[in-house]
Biopython code that builds the backbone (N, CA, C, O; Angstrom):
import numpy as np
from Bio.PDB.StructureBuilder import StructureBuilder

atoms = [
    (1, "MET", "N", (-0.138, 17.775, -39.824)),
    (1, "MET", "CA", (-0.756, 16.719, -39.060)),
    (1, "MET", "C", (-2.279, 16.862, -39.193)),
    (1, "MET", "O", (-2.828, 17.957, -39.070)),
    (2, "THR", "N", (-2.925, 15.761, -39.440)),
    (2, "THR", "CA", (-4.373, 15.795, -39.638)),
    (2, "THR", "C", (-5.099, 15.835, -38.296)),
    (2, "THR", "O", (-4.523, 15.547, -37.247)),
    (3, "GLU", "N", (-6.351, 16.192, -38.358)),
    (3, "GLU", "CA", (-7.185, 16.255, -37.154)),
    (3, "GLU", "C", (-7.372, 14.858, -36.553)),
    (3, "GLU", "O", (-7.404, 14.707, -35.332)),
    (4, "ASP", "N", (-7.494, 13.849, -37.402)),
    (4, "ASP", "CA", (-7.616, 12.468, -36.910)),
    (4, "ASP", "C", (-6.342, 12.031, -36.193)),
    (4, "ASP", "O", (-6.398, 11.347, -35.171)),
    (5, "GLY", "N", (-5.201, 12.430, -36.735)),
    (5, "GLY", "CA", (-3.919, 12.106, -36.106)),
    (5, "GLY", "C", (-3.797, 12.744, -34.731)),
    (5, "GLY", "O", (-3.314, 12.119, -33.787)),
    (6, "LYS", "N", (-4.243, 14.004, -34.624)),
    (6, "LYS", "CA", (-4.205, 14.678, -33.321)),
    (6, "LYS", "C", (-5.103, 13.974, -32.319)),
    (6, "LYS", "O", (-4.713, 13.745, -31.174)),
    (7, "ARG", "N", (-6.316, 13.630, -32.762)),
    (7, "ARG", "CA", (-7.248, 12.955, -31.861)),
    (7, "ARG", "C", (-6.693, 11.618, -31.382)),
    (7, "ARG", "O", (-6.838, 11.256, -30.214)),
    (8, "ALA", "N", (-6.057, 10.891, -32.297)),
    (8, "ALA", "CA", (-5.493, 9.593, -31.937)),
    (8, "ALA", "C", (-4.359, 9.764, -30.918)),
    (8, "ALA", "O", (-4.267, 9.007, -29.951)),
    (9, "ARG", "N", (-3.510, 10.750, -31.141)),
    (9, "ARG", "CA", (-2.411, 10.989, -30.198)),
    (9, "ARG", "C", (-2.949, 11.438, -28.844)),
    (9, "ARG", "O", (-2.485, 10.967, -27.806)),
    (10, "TYR", "N", (-3.931, 12.352, -28.848)),
    (10, "TYR", "CA", (-4.521, 12.822, -27.598)),
    (10, "TYR", "C", (-5.122, 11.650, -26.817)),
    (10, "TYR", "O", (-4.954, 11.561, -25.600)),
    (11, "ALA", "N", (-5.816, 10.760, -27.515)),
    (11, "ALA", "CA", (-6.419, 9.602, -26.854)),
    (11, "ALA", "C", (-5.337, 8.703, -26.251)),
    (11, "ALA", "O", (-5.491, 8.197, -25.140)),
    (12, "ARG", "N", (-4.258, 8.512, -26.981)),
    (12, "ARG", "CA", (-3.157, 7.687, -26.486)),
    (12, "ARG", "C", (-2.515, 8.329, -25.259)),
    (12, "ARG", "O", (-2.227, 7.650, -24.274)),
    (13, "TRP", "N", (-2.290, 9.656, -25.326)),
    (13, "TRP", "CA", (-1.675, 10.370, -24.213)),
    (13, "TRP", "C", (-2.598, 10.393, -22.998)),
    (13, "TRP", "O", (-2.121, 10.336, -21.864)),
    (14, "GLU", "N", (-3.906, 10.475, -23.212)),
    (14, "GLU", "CA", (-4.862, 10.420, -22.100)),
    (14, "GLU", "C", (-4.694, 9.114, -21.344)),
    (14, "GLU", "O", (-4.716, 9.092, -20.114)),
    (15, "GLY", "N", (-4.528, 8.026, -22.083)),
    (15, "GLY", "CA", (-4.357, 6.724, -21.455)),
    (15, "GLY", "C", (-3.066, 6.618, -20.656)),
    (15, "GLY", "O", (-3.013, 5.942, -19.628)),
    (16, "ILE", "N", (-2.043, 7.280, -21.130)),
    (16, "ILE", "CA", (-0.746, 7.231, -20.451)),
    (16, "ILE", "C", (-0.744, 8.143, -19.230)),
    (16, "ILE", "O", (-0.263, 7.756, -18.166)),
    (17, "GLY", "N", (-1.282, 9.356, -19.379)),
    (17, "GLY", "CA", (-1.343, 10.294, -18.258)),
    (17, "GLY", "C", (-0.456, 11.506, -18.470)),
    (17, "GLY", "O", (0.581, 11.441, -19.131)),
    (18, "VAL", "N", (-0.890, 12.602, -17.894)),
    (18, "VAL", "CA", (-0.187, 13.878, -18.066)),
    (18, "VAL", "C", (1.215, 13.837, -17.462)),
    (18, "VAL", "O", (2.175, 14.299, -18.079)),
    (19, "HIS", "N", (1.328, 13.285, -16.260)),
    (19, "HIS", "CA", (2.624, 13.293, -15.580)),
    (19, "HIS", "C", (3.671, 12.481, -16.337)),
    (19, "HIS", "O", (4.828, 12.889, -16.435)),
    (20, "ALA", "N", (3.263, 11.339, -16.868)),
    (20, "ALA", "CA", (4.211, 10.496, -17.603)),
    (20, "ALA", "C", (4.637, 11.169, -18.913)),
    (20, "ALA", "O", (5.809, 11.120, -19.284)),
    (21, "ILE", "N", (3.687, 11.794, -19.610)),
    (21, "ILE", "CA", (4.015, 12.472, -20.862)),
    (21, "ILE", "C", (4.944, 13.644, -20.598)),
    (21, "ILE", "O", (5.905, 13.860, -21.336)),
    (22, "LYS", "N", (4.655, 14.412, -19.532)),
    (22, "LYS", "CA", (5.505, 15.563, -19.213)),
    (22, "LYS", "C", (6.919, 15.099, -18.845)),
    (22, "LYS", "O", (7.905, 15.698, -19.274)),
    (23, "ALA", "N", (7.010, 14.041, -18.056)),
    (23, "ALA", "CA", (8.324, 13.510, -17.684)),
    (23, "ALA", "C", (9.089, 13.054, -18.917)),
    (23, "ALA", "O", (10.294, 13.281, -19.019)),
    (24, "ASP", "N", (8.397, 12.412, -19.855)),
    (24, "ASP", "CA", (9.051, 11.979, -21.087)),
    (24, "ASP", "C", (9.526, 13.176, -21.901)),
    (24, "ASP", "O", (10.629, 13.159, -22.447)),
    (25, "LEU", "N", (8.699, 14.210, -21.983)),
    (25, "LEU", "CA", (9.095, 15.401, -22.743)),
    (25, "LEU", "C", (10.296, 16.089, -22.115)),
    (25, "LEU", "O", (11.179, 16.572, -22.822)),
    (26, "LEU", "N", (10.331, 16.133, -20.802)),
    (26, "LEU", "CA", (11.477, 16.742, -20.124)),
    (26, "LEU", "C", (12.754, 15.935, -20.362)),
    (26, "LEU", "O", (13.855, 16.485, -20.342)),
    (27, "ALA", "N", (12.600, 14.632, -20.588)),
    (27, "ALA", "CA", (13.748, 13.766, -20.856)),
    (27, "ALA", "C", (14.075, 13.691, -22.349)),
    (27, "ALA", "O", (14.965, 12.939, -22.744)),
    (28, "GLY", "N", (13.375, 14.452, -23.175)),
    (28, "GLY", "CA", (13.662, 14.452, -24.605)),
    (28, "GLY", "C", (12.481, 14.048, -25.460)),
    (28, "GLY", "O", (12.441, 14.374, -26.646)),
    (29, "GLY", "N", (11.529, 13.352, -24.892)),
    (29, "GLY", "CA", (10.321, 12.977, -25.618)),
    (29, "GLY", "C", (10.498, 11.858, -26.617)),
    (29, "GLY", "O", (9.798, 11.818, -27.629)),
    (30, "HIS", "N", (11.427, 10.940, -26.354)),
    (30, "HIS", "CA", (11.698, 9.882, -27.331)),
    (30, "HIS", "C", (10.994, 8.567, -27.017)),
    (30, "HIS", "O", (10.721, 7.791, -27.933)),
    (31, "GLN", "N", (10.689, 8.293, -25.736)),
    (31, "GLN", "CA", (10.116, 6.990, -25.393)),
    (31, "GLN", "C", (8.605, 6.937, -25.573)),
    (31, "GLN", "O", (8.102, 6.053, -26.268)),
    (32, "LEU", "N", (7.879, 7.852, -24.969)),
    (32, "LEU", "CA", (6.422, 7.791, -25.022)),
    (32, "LEU", "C", (5.833, 8.644, -26.139)),
    (32, "LEU", "O", (4.889, 8.230, -26.810)),
    (33, "VAL", "N", (6.389, 9.832, -26.335)),
    (33, "VAL", "CA", (5.832, 10.754, -27.327)),
    (33, "VAL", "C", (6.342, 10.402, -28.714)),
    (33, "VAL", "O", (5.556, 10.153, -29.627)),
    (34, "GLY", "N", (7.657, 10.383, -28.869)),
    (34, "GLY", "CA", (8.268, 10.033, -30.149)),
    (34, "GLY", "C", (7.913, 10.990, -31.275)),
    (34, "GLY", "O", (7.253, 12.003, -31.046)),
    (35, "GLY", "N", (8.341, 10.679, -32.475)),
    (35, "GLY", "CA", (7.998, 11.471, -33.642)),
    (35, "GLY", "C", (8.882, 12.692, -33.835)),
    (35, "GLY", "O", (9.835, 12.908, -33.086)),
    (36, "PRO", "N", (8.559, 13.487, -34.846)),
    (36, "PRO", "CA", (9.352, 14.682, -35.153)),
    (36, "PRO", "C", (9.088, 15.790, -34.130)),
    (36, "PRO", "O", (8.205, 15.651, -33.283)),
    (37, "PRO", "N", (9.843, 16.881, -34.202)),
    (37, "PRO", "CA", (9.660, 17.989, -33.262)),
    (37, "PRO", "C", (8.229, 18.553, -33.245)),
    (37, "PRO", "O", (7.778, 19.045, -32.210)),
    (38, "ALA", "N", (7.526, 18.489, -34.359)),
    (38, "ALA", "CA", (6.147, 18.987, -34.392)),
    (38, "ALA", "C", (5.250, 18.191, -33.444)),
    (38, "ALA", "O", (4.346, 18.753, -32.826)),
    (39, "VAL", "N", (5.494, 16.902, -33.330)),
    (39, "VAL", "CA", (4.705, 16.057, -32.424)),
    (39, "VAL", "C", (5.038, 16.400, -30.976)),
    (39, "VAL", "O", (4.144, 16.455, -30.132)),
    (40, "ARG", "N", (6.310, 16.628, -30.682)),
    (40, "ARG", "CA", (6.690, 17.003, -29.319)),
    (40, "ARG", "C", (6.105, 18.365, -28.951)),
    (40, "ARG", "O", (5.704, 18.585, -27.808)),
    (41, "LYS", "N", (6.058, 19.271, -29.917)),
    (41, "LYS", "CA", (5.442, 20.580, -29.676)),
    (41, "LYS", "C", (3.949, 20.407, -29.373)),
    (41, "LYS", "O", (3.420, 21.050, -28.467)),
    (42, "LEU", "N", (3.282, 19.551, -30.121)),
    (42, "LEU", "CA", (1.869, 19.259, -29.885)),
    (42, "LEU", "C", (1.676, 18.634, -28.503)),
    (42, "LEU", "O", (0.703, 18.934, -27.812)),
    (43, "ALA", "N", (2.602, 17.769, -28.106)),
    (43, "ALA", "CA", (2.518, 17.135, -26.788)),
    (43, "ALA", "C", (2.665, 18.169, -25.681)),
    (43, "ALA", "O", (1.963, 18.089, -24.673)),
    (44, "TRP", "N", (3.562, 19.139, -25.842)),
    (44, "TRP", "CA", (3.709, 20.209, -24.847)),
    (44, "TRP", "C", (2.423, 21.022, -24.745)),
    (44, "TRP", "O", (2.000, 21.376, -23.645)),
    (45, "GLU", "N", (1.805, 21.317, -25.873)),
    (45, "GLU", "CA", (0.536, 22.052, -25.852)),
    (45, "GLU", "C", (-0.529, 21.255, -25.103)),
    (45, "GLU", "O", (-1.292, 21.818, -24.318)),
    (46, "TRP", "N", (-0.580, 19.954, -25.343)),
    (46, "TRP", "CA", (-1.547, 19.089, -24.671)),
    (46, "TRP", "C", (-1.300, 19.081, -23.161)),
    (46, "TRP", "O", (-2.242, 19.142, -22.371)),
    (47, "VAL", "N", (-0.027, 19.005, -22.766)),
    (47, "VAL", "CA", (0.317, 19.001, -21.337)),
    (47, "VAL", "C", (-0.116, 20.320, -20.697)),
    (47, "VAL", "O", (-0.682, 20.322, -19.603)),
    (48, "ARG", "N", (0.146, 21.441, -21.373)),
    (48, "ARG", "CA", (-0.259, 22.749, -20.830)),
    (48, "ARG", "C", (-1.771, 22.839, -20.674)),
    (48, "ARG", "O", (-2.261, 23.363, -19.673)),
    (49, "GLU", "N", (-2.512, 22.333, -21.653)),
    (49, "GLU", "CA", (-3.980, 22.340, -21.572)),
    (49, "GLU", "C", (-4.461, 21.523, -20.381)),
    (49, "GLU", "O", (-5.328, 21.969, -19.629)),
    (50, "LYS", "N", (-3.909, 20.344, -20.209)),
    (50, "LYS", "CA", (-4.338, 19.468, -19.121)),
    (50, "LYS", "C", (-3.985, 20.058, -17.758)),
    (50, "LYS", "O", (-4.773, 19.954, -16.818)),
    (51, "GLU", "N", (-2.817, 20.673, -17.642)),
    (51, "GLU", "CA", (-2.442, 21.303, -16.378)),
    (51, "GLU", "C", (-3.348, 22.491, -16.075)),
    (51, "GLU", "O", (-3.697, 22.721, -14.917)),
    (52, "ALA", "N", (-3.735, 23.249, -17.101)),
    (52, "ALA", "CA", (-4.653, 24.372, -16.902)),
    (52, "ALA", "C", (-6.020, 23.869, -16.451)),
    (52, "ALA", "O", (-6.656, 24.501, -15.607)),
    (53, "GLU", "N", (-6.480, 22.753, -16.989)),
    (53, "GLU", "CA", (-7.756, 22.170, -16.561)),
    (53, "GLU", "C", (-7.700, 21.753, -15.098)),
    (53, "GLU", "O", (-8.666, 21.941, -14.360)),
    (54, "GLN", "N", (-6.577, 21.192, -14.680)),
    (54, "GLN", "CA", (-6.444, 20.753, -13.295)),
    (54, "GLN", "C", (-6.452, 21.941, -12.342)),
    (54, "GLN", "O", (-6.967, 21.835, -11.229)),
    (55, "ILE", "N", (-5.893, 23.061, -12.762)),
    (55, "ILE", "CA", (-5.881, 24.257, -11.924)),
    (55, "ILE", "C", (-7.288, 24.820, -11.794)),
    (55, "ILE", "O", (-7.673, 25.268, -10.714)),
    (56, "LYS", "N", (-8.057, 24.805, -12.865)),
    (56, "LYS", "CA", (-9.403, 25.360, -12.846)),
    (56, "LYS", "C", (-10.361, 24.533, -12.015)),
    (56, "LYS", "O", (-11.341, 25.073, -11.501)),
    (57, "GLN", "N", (-10.114, 23.242, -11.866)),
    (57, "GLN", "CA", (-11.021, 22.353, -11.159)),
    (57, "GLN", "C", (-10.371, 21.880, -9.858)),
    (57, "GLN", "O", (-9.776, 20.804, -9.825)),
    (58, "PRO", "N", (-10.477, 22.672, -8.782)),
    (58, "PRO", "CA", (-9.860, 22.245, -7.526)),
    (58, "PRO", "C", (-10.613, 21.066, -6.917)),
    (58, "PRO", "O", (-11.800, 20.869, -7.176)),
    (59, "GLU", "N", (-9.926, 20.316, -6.134)),
    (59, "GLU", "CA", (-10.536, 19.164, -5.473)),
    (59, "GLU", "C", (-11.450, 19.643, -4.363)),
    (59, "GLU", "O", (-11.208, 20.690, -3.764)),
    (60, "VAL", "N", (-12.486, 18.892, -4.088)),
    (60, "VAL", "CA", (-13.407, 19.253, -3.020)),
    (60, "VAL", "C", (-12.718, 19.071, -1.674)),
    (60, "VAL", "O", (-12.748, 19.973, -0.837)),
    (61, "LEU", "N", (-12.107, 17.929, -1.460)),
    (61, "LEU", "CA", (-11.354, 17.671, -0.244)),
    (61, "LEU", "C", (-9.913, 17.379, -0.614)),
    (61, "LEU", "O", (-9.643, 16.590, -1.520)),
    (62, "GLN", "N", (-9.001, 18.010, 0.081)),
    (62, "GLN", "CA", (-7.590, 17.771, -0.195)),
    (62, "GLN", "C", (-7.050, 16.766, 0.812)),
    (62, "GLN", "O", (-7.206, 16.935, 2.021)),
    (63, "LEU", "N", (-6.424, 15.736, 0.307)),
    (63, "LEU", "CA", (-5.803, 14.736, 1.166)),
    (63, "LEU", "C", (-4.350, 15.105, 1.372)),
    (63, "LEU", "O", (-3.621, 15.365, 0.415)),
    (64, "LYS", "N", (-3.936, 15.125, 2.623)),
    (64, "LYS", "CA", (-2.562, 15.494, 2.960)),
    (64, "LYS", "C", (-1.941, 14.367, 3.783)),
    (64, "LYS", "O", (-2.637, 13.706, 4.553)),
    (65, "PRO", "N", (-0.635, 14.144, 3.625)),
    (65, "PRO", "CA", (0.021, 13.123, 4.448)),
    (65, "PRO", "C", (0.070, 13.578, 5.914)),
    (65, "PRO", "O", (0.274, 14.759, 6.198)),
    (66, "ASN", "N", (-0.114, 12.644, 6.822)),
    (66, "ASN", "CA", (0.010, 12.951, 8.241)),
    (66, "ASN", "C", (0.640, 11.757, 8.947)),
    (66, "ASN", "O", (1.111, 10.819, 8.302)),
    (67, "VAL", "N", (0.645, 11.800, 10.256)),
    (67, "VAL", "CA", (1.297, 10.759, 11.046)),
    (67, "VAL", "C", (0.665, 9.388, 10.816)),
    (67, "VAL", "O", (1.355, 8.369, 10.845)),
    (68, "TYR", "N", (-0.652, 9.367, 10.588)),
    (68, "TYR", "CA", (-1.377, 8.110, 10.452)),
    (68, "TYR", "C", (-1.524, 7.648, 9.006)),
    (68, "TYR", "O", (-2.219, 6.666, 8.746)),
    (69, "GLY", "N", (-0.905, 8.312, 8.094)),
    (69, "GLY", "CA", (-1.009, 7.970, 6.677)),
    (69, "GLY", "C", (-1.456, 9.176, 5.887)),
    (69, "GLY", "O", (-0.689, 10.117, 5.683)),
    (70, "VAL", "N", (-2.705, 9.148, 5.440)),
    (70, "VAL", "CA", (-3.250, 10.257, 4.667)),
    (70, "VAL", "C", (-4.545, 10.692, 5.325)),
    (70, "VAL", "O", (-5.364, 9.865, 5.724)),
    (71, "GLY", "N", (-4.720, 12.011, 5.433)),
    (71, "GLY", "CA", (-5.929, 12.525, 6.060)),
    (71, "GLY", "C", (-6.455, 13.749, 5.334)),
    (71, "GLY", "O", (-5.834, 14.256, 4.399)),
    (72, "VAL", "N", (-7.608, 14.209, 5.781)),
    (72, "VAL", "CA", (-8.251, 15.381, 5.191)),
    (72, "VAL", "C", (-7.669, 16.622, 5.845)),
    (72, "VAL", "O", (-7.458, 16.653, 7.057)),
    (73, "ASP", "N", (-7.409, 17.646, 5.040)),
    (73, "ASP", "CA", (-6.919, 18.925, 5.543)),
    (73, "ASP", "C", (-8.107, 19.677, 6.143)),
    (73, "ASP", "O", (-8.854, 20.336, 5.420)),
    (74, "LEU", "N", (-8.285, 19.580, 7.468)),
    (74, "LEU", "CA", (-9.453, 20.159, 8.126)),
    (74, "LEU", "C", (-9.448, 21.676, 8.097)),
    (74, "LEU", "O", (-10.512, 22.292, 8.043)),
    (75, "LYS", "N", (-8.281, 22.287, 8.133)),
    (75, "LYS", "CA", (-8.227, 23.755, 8.068)),
    (75, "LYS", "C", (-8.764, 24.251, 6.728)),
    (75, "LYS", "O", (-9.556, 25.192, 6.678)),
    (76, "GLU", "N", (-8.332, 23.617, 5.654)),
    (76, "GLU", "CA", (-8.813, 24.013, 4.325)),
    (76, "GLU", "C", (-10.299, 23.732, 4.182)),
    (76, "GLU", "O", (-11.021, 24.529, 3.583)),
    (77, "LEU", "N", (-10.764, 22.626, 4.715)),
    (77, "LEU", "CA", (-12.183, 22.307, 4.685)),
    (77, "LEU", "C", (-12.986, 23.382, 5.415)),
    (77, "LEU", "O", (-14.038, 23.805, 4.934)),
    (78, "GLY", "N", (-12.500, 23.824, 6.566)),
    (78, "GLY", "CA", (-13.169, 24.888, 7.319)),
    (78, "GLY", "C", (-13.213, 26.195, 6.541)),
    (78, "GLY", "O", (-14.227, 26.893, 6.543)),
    (79, "ARG", "N", (-12.104, 26.523, 5.874)),
    (79, "ARG", "CA", (-12.069, 27.748, 5.057)),
    (79, "ARG", "C", (-13.109, 27.693, 3.948)),
    (79, "ARG", "O", (-13.804, 28.675, 3.686)),
    (80, "ARG", "N", (-13.211, 26.549, 3.306)),
    (80, "ARG", "CA", (-14.172, 26.416, 2.208)),
    (80, "ARG", "C", (-15.612, 26.493, 2.707)),
    (80, "ARG", "O", (-16.469, 27.075, 2.042)),
    (81, "VAL", "N", (-15.882, 25.909, 3.873)),
    (81, "VAL", "CA", (-17.233, 25.971, 4.437)),
    (81, "VAL", "C", (-17.585, 27.417, 4.773)),
    (81, "VAL", "O", (-18.692, 27.873, 4.490)),
    (82, "ARG", "N", (-16.641, 28.136, 5.377)),
    (82, "ARG", "CA", (-16.900, 29.547, 5.713)),
    (82, "ARG", "C", (-17.133, 30.380, 4.457)),
    (82, "ARG", "O", (-18.040, 31.212, 4.419)),
    (83, "ARG", "N", (-16.309, 30.155, 3.424)),
    (83, "ARG", "CA", (-16.496, 30.891, 2.164)),
    (83, "ARG", "C", (-17.854, 30.595, 1.552)),
    (83, "ARG", "O", (-18.544, 31.498, 1.079)),
    (84, "PHE", "N", (-18.227, 29.336, 1.567)),
    (84, "PHE", "CA", (-19.527, 28.946, 1.025)),
    (84, "PHE", "C", (-20.646, 29.602, 1.819)),
    (84, "PHE", "O", (-21.610, 30.102, 1.239)),
    (85, "GLY", "N", (-20.523, 29.603, 3.147)),
    (85, "GLY", "CA", (-21.533, 30.223, 4.002)),
    (85, "GLY", "C", (-21.671, 31.711, 3.734)),
    (85, "GLY", "O", (-22.783, 32.236, 3.669)),
    (86, "ARG", "N", (-20.533, 32.397, 3.576)),
    (86, "ARG", "CA", (-20.582, 33.841, 3.283)),
    (86, "ARG", "C", (-21.282, 34.110, 1.966)),
    (86, "ARG", "O", (-22.091, 35.032, 1.864)),
    (87, "ARG", "N", (-20.971, 33.302, 0.951)),
    (87, "ARG", "CA", (-21.623, 33.499, -0.355)),
    (87, "ARG", "C", (-23.121, 33.242, -0.257)),
    (87, "ARG", "O", (-23.919, 33.978, -0.837)),
    (88, "ALA", "N", (-23.503, 32.208, 0.469)),
    (88, "ALA", "CA", (-24.921, 31.879, 0.607)),
    (88, "ALA", "C", (-25.666, 32.997, 1.343)),
    (88, "ALA", "O", (-26.792, 33.337, 0.977)),
    (89, "ILE", "N", (-25.050, 33.558, 2.362)),
    (89, "ILE", "CA", (-25.683, 34.649, 3.113)),
    (89, "ILE", "C", (-25.843, 35.876, 2.222)),
    (89, "ILE", "O", (-26.890, 36.524, 2.235)),
    (90, "ARG", "N", (-24.811, 36.193, 1.451)),
    (90, "ARG", "CA", (-24.900, 37.343, 0.526)),
    (90, "ARG", "C", (-26.034, 37.157, -0.476)),
    (90, "ARG", "O", (-26.773, 38.098, -0.764)),
    (91, "ARG", "N", (-26.168, 35.955, -1.000)),
    (91, "ARG", "CA", (-27.248, 35.690, -1.966)),
    (91, "ARG", "C", (-28.616, 35.797, -1.299)),
    (91, "ARG", "O", (-29.570, 36.296, -1.896)),
    (92, "PHE", "N", (-28.703, 35.326, -0.061)),
    (92, "PHE", "CA", (-29.968, 35.341, 0.663)),
    (92, "PHE", "C", (-30.406, 36.772, 0.973)),
    (92, "PHE", "O", (-31.597, 37.081, 0.930)),
    (93, "LYS", "N", (-29.444, 37.647, 1.285)),
    (93, "LYS", "CA", (-29.753, 39.037, 1.636)),
    (93, "LYS", "C", (-30.257, 39.824, 0.435)),
    (93, "LYS", "O", (-30.977, 40.808, 0.606)),
    (94, "ARG", "N", (-29.899, 39.419, -0.761)),
    (94, "ARG", "CA", (-30.306, 40.175, -1.961)),
    (94, "ARG", "C", (-31.735, 40.072, -2.215)),
    (94, "ARG", "O", (-32.233, 40.648, -3.183)),
]
sb = StructureBuilder()
sb.init_structure("model")
sb.init_model(0)
sb.init_chain("A")
sb.init_seg("    ")
for serial, (resi, resn, name, xyz) in enumerate(atoms, 1):
    if name == "N":
        sb.init_residue(resn, " ", resi, " ")
    sb.init_atom(name, np.array(xyz, "f"), 0.0, 1.0, " ", f" {name:<3s}", serial, name[0])
structure = sb.get_structure()
């Protein structure tokens, strides 16, 4: 597979989305991914890369379902503020 072919497939998969590509691969990879087994293997690698990127970049505020619909997780927000404050104090003391 050429580098241009990989780029074209990656661009197409970006437009479709990681979750849809992963769901298709779990179902056999015939509808969205298609192609020979080498293409499905490349798609799995792409999915793993994208999932690793999502893990490395946590969201600033996490939205959680609640009684009123969707809200901010205030406990997690408080934890992050405290962690940030501790780091800032440590840097200031140096």
